[in-house]
C-alpha positions, 0 to 999 in steps of 0.5 A: 613319626618324630617325638618330643619330650619336654617339661612344663608347669602348665601342660595345657598352655605348653601344648597350645604353644607346641601346636603353633609350631607343630600343627600335626601334633598328636598323641600328647601325653603327660608321662610324669607329674607333678614333680616338686622341683625343676632339677628332678624334672630335668633329670627325668626329662633327659632320662625319658627322652634318651629311653624313648629316643625322642628329641628334647632340650633343657629348659622348661618354663617358669624357672624362677618359681620355687613352688612350681609343680612340673610335668613331663610330657611327650608328643609326636609330630 
């Protein structure tokens, strides 16, 4: 089963978005968070995706909110 690692400031909303693309989404888990800044979250996302051999892509939502708290998530599809 394929897996994906990502980062978001709103885990429930992001899960709903992924469900539209991957209706077979299972095993949604928050792996880390809250993380206080996007740069740190981005490093964590890249490290975890490599460690777990899961797909990821740089980005994340709400990139302009300096007060956002970030979460790293994982799911399978």
